[in-house]
MIDREN-901804 format. One record per residue (C-alpha): x, y, z. Coordinates in Angstrom, 1 decimal, m for minus. Last residue first. Example, Ala and Ser with C-alpha at 12.3 -4.5 7.8 and 13.67 -1.06 7.14 Angstrom:
<tifis>
<tifi <13.7, m1.1, 7.1>> <tifi <12.3, m4.5, 7.8>> 
</tifis>
This chain:
<tifis>
<tifi <194.1, 68.5, 189.1>> <tifi <197.1, 70.2, 190.4>> <tifi <199.6, 72.0, 187.8>> <tifi <201.0, 74.2, 190.1>> <tifi <199.2, 77.2, 188.3>> <tifi <196.0, 75.6, 188.4>> <tifi <196.4, 74.4, 192.0>> <tifi <197.2, 77.8, 192.8>> <tifi <194.2, 79.4, 191.3>> <tifi <191.6, 76.6, 192.9>> <tifi <193.3, 77.7, 196.1>> <tifi <192.4, 81.7, 195.2>> <tifi <189.0, 80.6, 194.3>> <tifi <188.3, 78.4, 197.1>> <tifi <189.5, 81.3, 199.7>> <tifi <187.7, 84.2, 198.2>> <tifi <190.0, 87.1, 199.8>> <tifi <188.2, 89.3, 202.5>> <tifi <190.2, 87.8, 205.9>> <tifi <193.6, 88.2, 204.0>> <tifi <195.6, 86.8, 200.8>> <tifi <197.9, 89.3, 198.8>> <tifi <199.2, 88.3, 196.0>> <tifi <202.5, 88.5, 193.5>> <tifi <204.8, 90.6, 195.8>> <tifi <208.0, 91.4, 193.5>> <tifi <209.0, 94.6, 194.7>> <tifi <206.7, 96.2, 192.1>> <tifi <204.1, 94.5, 193.6>> <tifi <204.7, 95.7, 196.7>> <tifi <204.9, 99.3, 196.0>> <tifi <201.3, 99.4, 194.7>> <tifi <200.1, 97.1, 197.2>> <tifi <201.8, 99.7, 200.4>> <tifi <198.8, 101.9, 201.4>> <tifi <196.1, 99.2, 201.3>> <tifi <198.3, 96.5, 203.5>> <tifi <195.9, 93.8, 203.1>> <tifi <197.9, 90.8, 205.0>> <tifi <199.5, 87.4, 204.3>> <tifi <201.7, 88.2, 201.8>> <tifi <202.7, 85.9, 198.9>> <tifi <205.7, 85.2, 196.9>> <tifi <205.4, 83.2, 193.7>> <tifi <208.3, 80.7, 193.4>> <tifi <210.8, 81.7, 191.0>> <tifi <214.1, 81.5, 193.1>> <tifi <216.8, 82.7, 190.5>> <tifi <219.0, 82.9, 194.0>> <tifi <219.6, 86.6, 193.2>> <tifi <215.6, 86.8, 192.8>> <tifi <215.3, 85.2, 195.9>> <tifi <217.6, 88.1, 197.7>> <tifi <215.8, 90.6, 196.0>> <tifi <212.3, 89.5, 196.8>> <tifi <213.3, 89.3, 200.7>> <tifi <215.0, 92.9, 200.4>> <tifi <211.6, 94.5, 198.7>> <tifi <209.1, 92.8, 201.5>> <tifi <210.8, 93.7, 204.4>> <tifi <210.9, 97.7, 204.0>> <tifi <206.9, 97.8, 203.2>> <tifi <205.9, 94.9, 205.0>> <tifi <206.8, 96.3, 208.5>> <tifi <203.7, 98.1, 208.2>> <tifi <201.3, 95.7, 207.4>> <tifi <202.5, 93.4, 210.1>> <tifi <204.7, 89.9, 209.5>> <tifi <204.2, 86.7, 207.5>> <tifi <205.6, 86.2, 204.0>> <tifi <204.5, 83.4, 202.1>> <tifi <206.4, 81.5, 199.5>> <tifi <204.7, 79.2, 197.0>> <tifi <206.4, 76.1, 195.6>> <tifi <208.8, 75.4, 198.6>> <tifi <212.4, 74.4, 197.3>> <tifi <213.0, 74.4, 201.0>> <tifi <216.6, 76.0, 200.7>> <tifi <215.4, 78.7, 198.8>> <tifi <212.9, 79.6, 201.5>> <tifi <216.0, 79.5, 204.2>> <tifi <218.0, 81.5, 202.1>> <tifi <215.4, 84.4, 201.8>> <tifi <214.4, 84.1, 205.8>> <tifi <218.2, 84.4, 206.9>> <tifi <218.5, 87.5, 204.0>> <tifi <215.5, 89.4, 205.5>> <tifi <216.7, 89.3, 209.1>> <tifi <215.8, 87.7, 212.4>> <tifi <213.5, 84.4, 211.0>> <tifi <210.8, 83.2, 213.0>> <tifi <209.2, 80.2, 214.3>> <tifi <208.9, 78.5, 210.7>> <tifi <206.1, 76.2, 209.2>> <tifi <206.3, 74.4, 206.2>> <tifi <203.2, 73.6, 204.9>> <tifi <202.2, 71.1, 202.3>> <tifi <199.4, 71.5, 200.8>> <tifi <196.2, 69.9, 201.7>> <tifi <194.0, 72.5, 200.1>> <tifi <192.4, 74.0, 203.2>> <tifi <196.0, 73.9, 204.7>> <tifi <196.4, 76.8, 202.3>> <tifi <194.6, 79.4, 204.5>> <tifi <195.2, 77.6, 207.8>> <tifi <199.0, 77.6, 207.8>> <tifi <198.2, 81.3, 206.2>> <tifi <196.3, 82.5, 209.0>> <tifi <198.7, 80.9, 211.8>> <tifi <201.3, 82.6, 209.7>> <tifi <199.5, 85.7, 210.2>> <tifi <199.0, 85.6, 214.0>> <tifi <202.4, 84.4, 214.8>> <tifi <203.7, 87.1, 212.6>> <tifi <201.8, 89.6, 214.4>> <tifi <202.7, 88.8, 217.7>> <tifi <205.9, 88.6, 217.2>> <tifi <206.6, 91.7, 215.0>> <tifi <209.3, 91.3, 212.4>> <tifi <209.0, 88.1, 210.3>> <tifi <207.9, 84.5, 209.8>> <tifi <208.4, 82.9, 206.2>> <tifi <206.0, 80.2, 205.8>> <tifi <207.1, 77.8, 202.8>> <tifi <204.1, 76.3, 201.0>> <tifi <204.9, 73.1, 199.3>> <tifi <202.9, 71.4, 196.6>> <tifi <202.2, 67.8, 197.3>> <tifi <204.7, 64.6, 196.7>> <tifi <204.6, 61.5, 195.3>> <tifi <203.6, 62.5, 191.7>> <tifi <200.6, 60.3, 190.8>> <tifi <199.5, 60.0, 194.9>> <tifi <200.6, 63.6, 195.6>> <tifi <197.9, 64.8, 192.4>> <tifi <195.2, 62.6, 194.0>> <tifi <195.4, 64.3, 197.2>> <tifi <195.7, 67.6, 195.9>> <tifi <192.7, 67.3, 194.2>> <tifi <190.6, 65.7, 197.2>> <tifi <191.4, 69.3, 198.6>> <tifi <189.9, 71.0, 195.9>> <tifi <187.2, 68.7, 195.9>> <tifi <186.5, 68.8, 200.1>> <tifi <186.2, 72.5, 199.4>> <tifi <183.5, 71.7, 196.8>> <tifi <181.6, 69.6, 199.0>> <tifi <181.7, 71.4, 202.1>> <tifi <178.5, 72.7, 201.7>> <tifi <177.0, 69.2, 201.3>> <tifi <174.7, 69.2, 197.9>> <tifi <171.0, 68.2, 197.3>> <tifi <170.1, 69.2, 193.7>> <tifi <166.4, 70.0, 193.1>> <tifi <164.9, 68.6, 190.2>> <tifi <164.5, 70.5, 187.0>> <tifi <161.2, 69.1, 185.8>> <tifi <159.6, 66.7, 183.7>> <tifi <162.6, 63.9, 184.4>> <tifi <163.0, 61.2, 182.3>> <tifi <166.4, 60.0, 183.8>> <tifi <166.7, 61.8, 187.4>> <tifi <167.9, 59.1, 189.4>> <tifi <169.2, 60.3, 192.2>> <tifi <173.0, 61.5, 193.2>> <tifi <175.2, 59.3, 195.5>> <tifi <177.1, 61.6, 197.3>> <tifi <180.2, 60.0, 198.2>> <tifi <181.0, 56.3, 198.3>> <tifi <183.8, 54.1, 199.6>> <tifi <185.9, 57.1, 200.2>> <tifi <188.7, 55.3, 202.6>> <tifi <191.5, 55.4, 200.5>> <tifi <190.9, 59.3, 199.6>> <tifi <190.8, 60.3, 203.3>> <tifi <194.4, 61.6, 203.9>> <tifi <195.4, 63.9, 206.6>> <tifi <198.5, 65.7, 206.5>> <tifi <196.6, 69.2, 206.0>> <tifi <195.0, 69.2, 209.1>> <tifi <192.2, 71.8, 208.9>> <tifi <191.6, 74.6, 211.3>> <tifi <189.1, 76.5, 208.9>> <tifi <187.5, 75.4, 205.5>> <tifi <188.0, 71.5, 206.0>> <tifi <188.4, 70.6, 209.7>> <tifi <185.9, 73.1, 211.2>> <tifi <183.3, 73.8, 208.4>> <tifi <183.0, 77.7, 208.3>> <tifi <180.6, 80.2, 207.3>> <tifi <182.1, 83.7, 206.4>> <tifi <184.7, 81.5, 205.3>> <tifi <185.0, 83.2, 201.8>> <tifi <184.1, 80.5, 199.7>> <tifi <181.5, 79.4, 202.7>> <tifi <179.7, 82.8, 202.4>> <tifi <179.5, 82.5, 198.6>> <tifi <178.5, 79.3, 198.3>> <tifi <175.5, 80.1, 200.8>> <tifi <174.5, 82.9, 198.8>> <tifi <174.5, 80.6, 195.8>> <tifi <172.1, 78.1, 197.4>> <tifi <169.6, 81.0, 198.4>> <tifi <169.4, 81.9, 194.7>> <tifi <169.1, 78.1, 193.7>> <tifi <166.7, 77.6, 196.5>> <tifi <164.4, 80.2, 195.2>> <tifi <165.1, 78.9, 191.2>> <tifi <164.2, 75.5, 192.2>> <tifi <160.8, 76.5, 193.9>> <tifi <159.7, 78.8, 191.3>> <tifi <160.7, 76.3, 188.2>> <tifi <157.3, 76.4, 187.1>> <tifi <156.7, 72.7, 187.4>> <tifi <158.1, 73.0, 190.8>> <tifi <155.2, 75.9, 191.5>> <tifi <152.7, 73.6, 189.7>> <tifi <153.6, 70.6, 192.3>> <tifi <153.5, 73.0, 195.6>> <tifi <150.4, 74.7, 195.1>> <tifi <148.7, 76.8, 192.1>> <tifi <150.8, 79.8, 191.9>> <tifi <148.6, 81.6, 194.6>> <tifi <149.2, 78.6, 196.9>> <tifi <152.8, 78.9, 196.4>> <tifi <152.4, 82.6, 197.3>> <tifi <150.1, 81.8, 200.3>> <tifi <153.2, 79.1, 201.6>> <tifi <155.7, 82.6, 201.4>> <tifi <153.9, 84.3, 203.8>> <tifi <153.1, 81.1, 205.7>> <tifi <157.0, 80.6, 205.9>> <tifi <157.6, 84.3, 207.2>> <tifi <155.1, 84.6, 209.6>> <tifi <156.2, 81.1, 211.1>> <tifi <160.0, 82.1, 210.8>> <tifi <159.2, 85.4, 212.9>> <tifi <157.0, 83.7, 215.5>> <tifi <159.6, 81.0, 216.3>> <tifi <162.2, 83.5, 216.7>> <tifi <159.7, 85.9, 219.2>> <tifi <159.3, 82.9, 221.2>> <tifi <163.0, 81.3, 220.8>> <tifi <164.4, 84.4, 222.2>> <tifi <162.3, 85.8, 224.6>> <tifi <163.0, 82.2, 226.7>> <tifi <159.6, 81.4, 228.6>> <tifi <158.9, 77.8, 227.2>> <tifi <162.1, 76.7, 225.4>> <tifi <162.2, 73.3, 227.8>> <tifi <158.5, 72.3, 226.3>> <tifi <158.1, 69.4, 228.5>> <tifi <160.8, 68.4, 230.5>> <tifi <161.8, 65.1, 230.8>> <tifi <163.4, 63.8, 227.6>> <tifi <166.0, 66.3, 227.9>> <tifi <167.2, 64.4, 230.8>> <tifi <170.8, 65.5, 230.1>> <tifi <172.3, 62.1, 231.7>> <tifi <169.9, 59.5, 230.7>> <tifi <168.2, 61.4, 227.8>> <tifi <170.4, 63.2, 226.1>> <tifi <173.0, 60.7, 226.4>> <tifi <170.8, 57.9, 225.1>> <tifi <170.4, 60.0, 222.2>> <tifi <174.5, 60.3, 221.6>> <tifi <174.2, 56.4, 222.5>> <tifi <172.7, 55.9, 219.2>> <tifi <175.0, 58.0, 217.2>> <tifi <178.3, 56.5, 219.0>> <tifi <176.9, 52.6, 218.5>> <tifi <176.5, 53.6, 214.8>> <tifi <179.4, 54.8, 214.3>> <tifi <181.2, 52.2, 216.2>> <tifi <179.6, 49.0, 214.5>> <tifi <180.3, 50.2, 210.9>> <tifi <178.4, 52.8, 208.6>> <tifi <178.7, 52.1, 205.3>> <tifi <180.8, 54.5, 203.8>> <tifi <181.5, 58.2, 202.8>> <tifi <178.4, 60.3, 203.8>> <tifi <177.7, 57.9, 206.8>> <tifi <180.7, 58.3, 208.5>> <tifi <179.5, 60.3, 211.4>> <tifi <176.1, 58.1, 212.1>> <tifi <173.5, 60.0, 211.4>> <tifi <171.1, 60.7, 214.6>> <tifi <167.5, 59.8, 213.5>> <tifi <165.1, 61.6, 216.1>> <tifi <161.6, 60.4, 216.8>> <tifi <158.6, 62.5, 217.9>> <tifi <160.2, 66.0, 217.8>> <tifi <159.7, 68.5, 220.6>> <tifi <161.9, 71.6, 219.8>> <tifi <164.3, 70.8, 222.8>> <tifi <164.9, 67.1, 221.2>> <tifi <165.4, 68.2, 217.7>> <tifi <167.2, 71.2, 219.0>> <tifi <169.6, 68.8, 221.4>> <tifi <169.9, 66.8, 218.1>> <tifi <171.4, 68.9, 216.0>> <tifi <173.9, 70.3, 219.1>> <tifi <175.3, 66.7, 219.5>> <tifi <175.1, 66.0, 215.2>> <tifi <177.6, 68.6, 215.0>> <tifi <180.0, 67.0, 217.6>> <tifi <179.6, 63.9, 216.2>> <tifi <180.6, 65.4, 212.7>> <tifi <183.9, 66.8, 214.2>> <tifi <184.6, 62.9, 213.9>> <tifi <184.7, 63.3, 210.3>> <tifi <188.3, 65.5, 210.2>> <tifi <187.5, 65.8, 206.5>> <tifi <184.5, 63.9, 204.9>> <tifi <182.4, 66.7, 206.2>> <tifi <178.6, 67.1, 207.3>> <tifi <176.8, 70.5, 206.8>> <tifi <174.4, 69.3, 204.4>> <tifi <173.6, 65.7, 206.0>> <tifi <171.5, 67.2, 208.7>> <tifi <170.5, 65.2, 212.0>> <tifi <167.0, 63.5, 211.2>> <tifi <163.8, 64.5, 212.9>> <tifi <160.4, 62.8, 212.9>> <tifi <157.3, 64.9, 213.1>> <tifi <153.8, 63.7, 213.7>> <tifi <151.8, 67.0, 213.6>> <tifi <148.7, 67.4, 215.9>> <tifi <145.7, 68.7, 213.7>> <tifi <143.8, 65.6, 213.8>> <tifi <143.9, 66.0, 218.1>> <tifi <140.8, 68.6, 217.5>> <tifi <138.6, 65.9, 215.9>> <tifi <136.0, 66.5, 212.9>> <tifi <138.6, 68.3, 211.2>> <tifi <137.4, 71.4, 209.9>> <tifi <139.8, 71.5, 206.6>> <tifi <140.9, 75.2, 208.0>> <tifi <142.3, 73.5, 211.5>> <tifi <144.7, 71.7, 209.2>> <tifi <146.5, 74.8, 207.8>> <tifi <146.0, 76.1, 211.4>> <tifi <147.7, 73.6, 213.4>> <tifi <149.8, 72.7, 210.6>> <tifi <151.5, 76.1, 210.6>> <tifi <151.7, 75.9, 214.5>> <tifi <153.4, 72.5, 214.5>> <tifi <155.9, 73.9, 212.1>> <tifi <157.0, 77.1, 214.1>> <tifi <157.9, 74.8, 217.2>> <tifi <159.8, 72.7, 215.2>> <tifi <161.5, 75.6, 213.4>> <tifi <162.1, 77.4, 216.9>> <tifi <164.2, 74.7, 218.0>> <tifi <166.4, 74.5, 215.0>> <tifi <166.8, 78.6, 214.7>> <tifi <168.0, 78.2, 218.3>> <tifi <170.9, 75.7, 217.6>> <tifi <171.8, 76.8, 213.9>> <tifi <173.3, 73.4, 213.4>> <tifi <170.9, 71.9, 210.7>> <tifi <168.1, 69.7, 211.8>> <tifi <166.0, 67.9, 208.6>> <tifi <162.6, 67.3, 209.2>> <tifi <160.4, 64.4, 208.5>> <tifi <156.8, 64.9, 208.5>> <tifi <154.0, 62.3, 209.2>> <tifi <150.8, 61.9, 207.7>> <tifi <148.0, 59.2, 208.3>> <tifi <146.0, 60.8, 211.0>> <tifi <145.3, 64.3, 208.8>> <tifi <144.0, 62.2, 205.8>> <tifi <141.6, 60.1, 207.8>> <tifi <140.6, 63.2, 209.5>> <tifi <140.1, 65.6, 206.7>> <tifi <137.9, 62.5, 205.1>> <tifi <138.7, 60.8, 202.2>> <tifi <136.3, 61.1, 199.0>> <tifi <138.9, 61.6, 196.0>> <tifi <138.8, 65.4, 196.6>> <tifi <139.4, 64.6, 199.9>> <tifi <142.9, 63.2, 199.0>> <tifi <143.9, 66.4, 196.6>> <tifi <143.4, 68.9, 199.2>> <tifi <145.2, 67.1, 202.2>> <tifi <148.1, 65.8, 199.8>> <tifi <148.5, 69.2, 198.4>> <tifi <148.3, 71.1, 202.2>> <tifi <151.4, 69.1, 202.9>> <tifi <153.2, 69.5, 200.1>> <tifi <152.4, 73.4, 200.9>> <tifi <153.7, 72.8, 204.4>> <tifi <156.7, 71.5, 203.5>> <tifi <157.6, 74.1, 200.9>> <tifi <156.9, 76.7, 203.5>> <tifi <158.9, 75.2, 206.2>> <tifi <161.7, 74.5, 204.3>> <tifi <161.5, 78.1, 202.5>> <tifi <161.7, 79.5, 205.7>> <tifi <164.2, 77.8, 207.2>> <tifi <166.6, 78.6, 204.2>> <tifi <166.8, 76.2, 201.3>> <tifi <170.4, 74.4, 200.8>> <tifi <169.4, 71.5, 198.6>> <tifi <169.7, 69.3, 201.9>> <tifi <167.0, 71.4, 203.6>> <tifi <164.6, 70.9, 200.4>> <tifi <164.3, 67.2, 200.5>> <tifi <164.7, 67.0, 204.3>> <tifi <161.2, 68.8, 204.5>> <tifi <159.9, 65.6, 203.5>> <tifi <156.4, 64.7, 203.7>> <tifi <155.8, 61.1, 205.0>> <tifi <152.2, 59.0, 204.0>> <tifi <150.5, 55.9, 204.8>> <tifi <151.1, 56.6, 208.9>> <tifi <150.7, 53.6, 211.2>> <tifi <149.6, 54.3, 214.7>> <tifi <146.7, 55.5, 212.6>> <tifi <145.6, 51.6, 212.5>> <tifi <142.0, 50.9, 211.3>> <tifi <142.1, 53.0, 208.2>> <tifi <145.3, 51.3, 207.1>> <tifi <144.3, 50.3, 203.7>> <tifi <141.8, 53.5, 203.4>> <tifi <145.6, 55.3, 203.6>> <tifi <147.2, 53.1, 201.3>> <tifi <144.6, 53.7, 198.6>> <tifi <143.9, 57.6, 198.8>> <tifi <147.9, 57.0, 198.5>> <tifi <148.2, 55.2, 195.2>> <tifi <145.3, 57.3, 193.5>> <tifi <147.6, 59.9, 194.5>> <tifi <150.5, 58.9, 192.9>> <tifi <148.2, 57.5, 189.7>> <tifi <147.2, 61.5, 189.6>> <tifi <150.6, 62.6, 189.7>> <tifi <151.9, 60.0, 187.0>> <tifi <153.7, 56.9, 187.0>> <tifi <156.8, 56.9, 189.1>> <tifi <156.4, 60.6, 189.3>> <tifi <159.1, 62.9, 187.8>> <tifi <161.7, 65.4, 188.6>> <tifi <164.3, 63.2, 191.0>> <tifi <164.0, 65.4, 193.9>> <tifi <160.7, 67.5, 193.5>> <tifi <158.7, 64.6, 192.3>> <tifi <160.2, 62.4, 195.1>> <tifi <158.9, 64.6, 197.7>> <tifi <155.7, 64.8, 196.2>> <tifi <155.4, 61.3, 195.9>> <tifi <156.1, 60.9, 199.4>> <tifi <155.5, 57.1, 200.8>> <tifi <157.6, 56.6, 203.8>> <tifi <155.3, 53.5, 204.8>> <tifi <155.1, 54.4, 208.4>> <tifi <155.6, 53.2, 211.9>> <tifi <153.5, 50.9, 214.6>> <tifi <151.8, 47.6, 213.5>> <tifi <149.7, 46.0, 216.8>> <tifi <146.8, 47.2, 214.8>> <tifi <147.2, 44.6, 212.4>> <tifi <147.3, 41.9, 215.1>> <tifi <150.3, 39.5, 214.9>> <tifi <149.6, 35.8, 214.1>> <tifi <153.3, 35.8, 213.1>> <tifi <152.6, 34.9, 210.0>> <tifi <150.1, 37.9, 209.6>> <tifi <152.5, 40.2, 210.8>> <tifi <154.8, 39.1, 207.7>> <tifi <152.0, 39.2, 204.9>> <tifi <151.5, 42.9, 206.3>> <tifi <155.2, 43.8, 206.6>> <tifi <155.4, 42.1, 202.7>> <tifi <152.5, 43.9, 201.6>> <tifi <153.5, 47.1, 203.0>> <tifi <157.0, 46.5, 200.8>> <tifi <155.3, 46.7, 197.9>> <tifi <153.8, 50.2, 198.9>> <tifi <157.2, 51.5, 199.7>> <tifi <158.4, 50.6, 196.5>> <tifi <157.9, 54.5, 195.3>> <tifi <160.1, 55.7, 198.0>> <tifi <161.5, 52.9, 199.9>> <tifi <162.0, 53.9, 203.4>> <tifi <159.9, 51.6, 205.5>> <tifi <159.5, 52.7, 208.8>> <tifi <159.3, 50.3, 212.0>> <tifi <158.1, 50.8, 215.3>> <tifi <159.1, 48.4, 218.1>> <tifi <157.5, 47.2, 220.9>> <tifi <154.3, 45.4, 220.2>> <tifi <155.4, 44.4, 216.8>> <tifi <158.6, 43.1, 218.1>> <tifi <161.7, 43.5, 215.4>> <tifi <164.8, 41.0, 215.2>> <tifi <163.1, 38.7, 212.7>> <tifi <163.0, 41.8, 210.2>> <tifi <165.4, 41.3, 207.5>> <tifi <165.1, 37.7, 207.8>> <tifi <161.1, 38.0, 207.1>> <tifi <161.8, 40.4, 204.4>> <tifi <164.5, 37.9, 202.7>> <tifi <161.6, 35.2, 203.1>> <tifi <158.6, 37.3, 201.7>> <tifi <160.8, 37.7, 198.6>> <tifi <162.9, 40.8, 197.8>> <tifi <163.9, 42.4, 194.4>> <tifi <165.8, 45.2, 195.7>> <tifi <165.5, 49.2, 194.2>> <tifi <168.6, 51.0, 195.4>> <tifi <168.7, 53.5, 198.3>> <tifi <166.5, 51.0, 200.3>> <tifi <166.1, 52.3, 204.0>> <tifi <164.7, 50.0, 206.3>> <tifi <164.0, 52.6, 209.3>> <tifi <164.0, 51.1, 213.0>> <tifi <162.3, 52.1, 215.9>> <tifi <162.4, 52.2, 219.9>> <tifi <166.3, 51.6, 220.1>> <tifi <167.6, 50.2, 223.3>> <tifi <170.7, 48.7, 222.7>> <tifi <168.7, 45.1, 221.7>> <tifi <166.5, 47.1, 218.8>> <tifi <169.9, 48.6, 217.4>> <tifi <171.7, 45.2, 217.5>> <tifi <169.2, 43.5, 216.0>> <tifi <168.9, 46.2, 213.0>> <tifi <172.5, 45.8, 212.5>> <tifi <172.9, 42.2, 212.1>> <tifi <169.5, 42.1, 209.8>> <tifi <171.5, 44.4, 207.5>> <tifi <174.1, 42.3, 207.3>> <tifi <172.3, 39.2, 206.3>> <tifi <169.8, 41.1, 203.8>> <tifi <172.7, 42.9, 202.4>> <tifi <172.4, 46.3, 200.7>> <tifi <169.5, 47.8, 202.9>> <tifi <170.4, 51.0, 204.7>> <tifi <169.4, 50.7, 208.5>> <tifi <168.1, 53.9, 209.9>> <tifi <168.1, 54.3, 213.9>> <tifi <165.0, 55.6, 215.9>> <tifi <165.3, 56.9, 219.2>> <tifi <162.2, 57.4, 220.1>> <tifi <161.1, 60.8, 222.3>> <tifi <160.2, 61.7, 225.6>> <tifi <159.2, 65.0, 226.4>> <tifi <157.2, 64.8, 229.2>> <tifi <153.3, 65.1, 229.7>> <tifi <150.9, 66.7, 227.5>> <tifi <152.4, 65.8, 224.3>> <tifi <151.7, 68.0, 220.8>> <tifi <154.3, 70.8, 222.4>> <tifi <154.9, 74.4, 223.2>> <tifi <153.3, 75.1, 219.6>> <tifi <150.7, 72.5, 219.6>> <tifi <147.5, 74.7, 217.9>> <tifi <146.2, 73.4, 219.8>> <tifi <146.9, 71.6, 223.2>> <tifi <149.3, 68.8, 224.3>> <tifi <151.4, 71.8, 226.2>> <tifi <149.2, 74.3, 227.6>> <tifi <148.0, 77.6, 225.7>> <tifi <148.9, 81.1, 227.2>> <tifi <152.0, 80.9, 224.7>> <tifi <149.5, 80.5, 221.9>> <tifi <148.2, 84.1, 222.1>> <tifi <151.6, 85.7, 220.9>> <tifi <150.6, 89.5, 220.9>> <tifi <153.2, 91.0, 222.9>> <tifi <156.4, 88.2, 222.6>> <tifi <159.1, 91.0, 221.7>> <tifi <157.8, 93.2, 224.9>> <tifi <158.8, 90.3, 226.9>> <tifi <162.3, 91.2, 226.1>> <tifi <165.0, 90.1, 223.3>> <tifi <168.5, 90.4, 222.8>> <tifi <171.1, 90.6, 220.3>> <tifi <168.4, 91.0, 217.6>> <tifi <168.0, 88.6, 215.0>> <tifi <167.2, 90.2, 211.5>> <tifi <164.7, 89.2, 209.1>> <tifi <165.4, 88.0, 205.4>> <tifi <165.8, 84.5, 205.7>> <tifi <169.4, 84.3, 204.6>> <tifi <169.7, 85.7, 208.6>> <tifi <171.1, 89.3, 209.1>> <tifi <172.3, 89.2, 212.9>> <tifi <172.2, 92.3, 214.6>> <tifi <175.4, 92.9, 217.2>> <tifi <178.5, 93.8, 215.6>> <tifi <177.0, 95.5, 211.9>> <tifi <173.9, 96.8, 213.8>> <tifi <175.5, 98.3, 216.7>> <tifi <178.6, 99.8, 214.5>> <tifi <181.4, 100.3, 217.3>> <tifi <182.3, 103.2, 218.9>> <tifi <182.9, 101.8, 222.4>> <tifi <180.7, 98.7, 221.6>> <tifi <180.2, 98.4, 225.7>> <tifi <178.5, 102.2, 225.3>> <tifi <176.2, 100.9, 222.6>> <tifi <175.5, 97.8, 224.6>> <tifi <174.1, 99.7, 227.4>> <tifi <172.0, 102.1, 225.5>> <tifi <170.8, 98.9, 224.2>> <tifi <169.8, 97.5, 227.4>> <tifi <168.5, 101.0, 228.5>> <tifi <166.1, 101.2, 225.6>> <tifi <164.7, 97.6, 226.1>> <tifi <163.6, 98.7, 229.8>> <tifi <165.3, 97.3, 232.7>> <tifi <163.0, 96.6, 235.5>> <tifi <164.4, 97.5, 239.2>> <tifi <166.1, 95.1, 241.3>> <tifi <166.0, 95.9, 244.7>> <tifi <162.0, 95.4, 244.8>> <tifi <162.4, 91.7, 243.4>> <tifi <164.0, 90.5, 247.1>> <tifi <161.1, 92.7, 248.8>> <tifi <158.7, 91.1, 246.5>> <tifi <160.1, 87.5, 247.2>> <tifi <159.9, 88.4, 251.0>> <tifi <156.5, 89.3, 250.5>> <tifi <155.6, 86.2, 249.0>> <tifi <157.6, 83.8, 251.5>> <tifi <155.4, 85.7, 254.1>> <tifi <152.3, 84.8, 252.6>> <tifi <153.3, 81.0, 251.8>> <tifi <153.8, 80.6, 255.6>> 
</tifis>
């Protein structure tokens, strides 16, 4: 029977002869009907390599690790041998002990498996405070992560005392200390004491946890670099360099490679580039396994990378904040498919206020949905067999390894930070990101595209982008900044102007002429000026220049935007401008479009500006804000 099925399968596939990569490319070029293949289908990444429109088995030739089962060195396919489960972790910001204790209890009651105690500001905690804070944590069931930077060792003392008071075994503690002095150095520009003291503290913590490998002493943060605007390759390279520096310096202090490796975990922020983020986690495991092997650990499994993933804050927005839920969904999927060990989904409102019960519940249930309805926890290495993802994994790993070697030649991560090389590299990438955002080649829905101009957020902002303390910095610290921040600042300036003066600048849209073009350009203009929070006066269209000009004058608008086709502007703009001038109407008249052949004549007719897809949107909006006294 099996032979018969095999024969039938052979006959089936015989009807579908293989198609070569060249044939696929020829077919695409034909379908493009003369459009440039490279420009239309090849994605030029910030990392410096190109992503092709399709991949074949040929693109994965030479990738030996593809033959390795999940759970085996070099762990690209997974660090797990069965299933793809991960821990749902909820990070709770600690400011009020009672409120935080209730949130922790709620999270654990709703099947979070781990909690992170996030201390953004130093707190003087007594043993009684700490006991009340983690009262709901069952050491046998739950993982607990202490996120207090330099104060994590002090919290660990409180935790061990709490375990003793409950008669819980030391080995029952599971979680991490979140101790990452190199990450803090990059973020604040200084060590709490000095680098040597930081490493001695790390060695002491690993020694104290020697009998408990389930509680990690060191957390290597890739999040620091991601949120500062680094590329995926930079994030991998800098994180790998940090891990290597811990390994090198702690083994020099007398610890074995196995002792250090078993007490390191990594945190990666997961962005919205869906496939690239899947590949990032796979590449990270490959790179770490290769690096760890160089230290000749006694146990092969010591080379496994423990990964905690957290959805990105870089692409979260304060306007249209519910879109953050959608962003977090794809990011969480990338993390799960990429094989993370635990995952934190940021609540959609966390960047501008303390998350409430609703936003925490949605963030938690998003992970439950991925497990209980999408079954992403059931299948190990779901990305296996995708030529695209396998090739992308290799591209990221190769580029990151090359950049890592450059850092090592410079003396390692801390030396590279002191030289300013890493800061300079990230700043260059951030500048390119900003350029793309300002021109809307990278879009934030609800902020830089499809805004709701009537939306108000100034009253709901309880906090916004708190910067780390950098007093006494030895080096230039990294600067985490959200991608949408500049556009949001522009929009907020309009809000504050409206609060002070009782009105927002008005933009009158004057659609006229060809129906399809006037609708398209009115929509473009609405989205363009809506990004600044201006009041948009939309119209269905006007039959004559006289009618449109009269309506514009009656509106009392601060700006007028003509919306028509390029060819019609030549004959419509002049009579409209003349009618406006007759009425002593002095508001600037702008054209939606870039009619290159008629620009000189249109300027002479009275047109002051042109907005189009190549415009620097942010710069243009700021220009009109200054002109209208906003900000």
